[in-house]
C-alpha angles and dihedrals in degrees: 000000000000133000118218119204117191093180093067123057137172115278092223099075091187086076088075096048096091090061090063088064094057115116091233091055093047091048089050092052090051092048091052093046092049095046109042090155090062103033134035101186149343124227140173116243105230122200148121134255133204132192113250122223088259089052090051091052091047090051092049093049103036107029 
């Protein structure tokens, strides 16, 4: 339905900034900071997605 590409990302990096405010991300940062023996870092996986031809057909029929 969709293709996800983690090699490509948006050129405007500020697009990803709101995700750093998410509770789950903040909790992850705290978990990493409090457990340096278990974790070395936290990072957002940036990428792009596109709708496949099957996804387009599904959208046309179902939505």
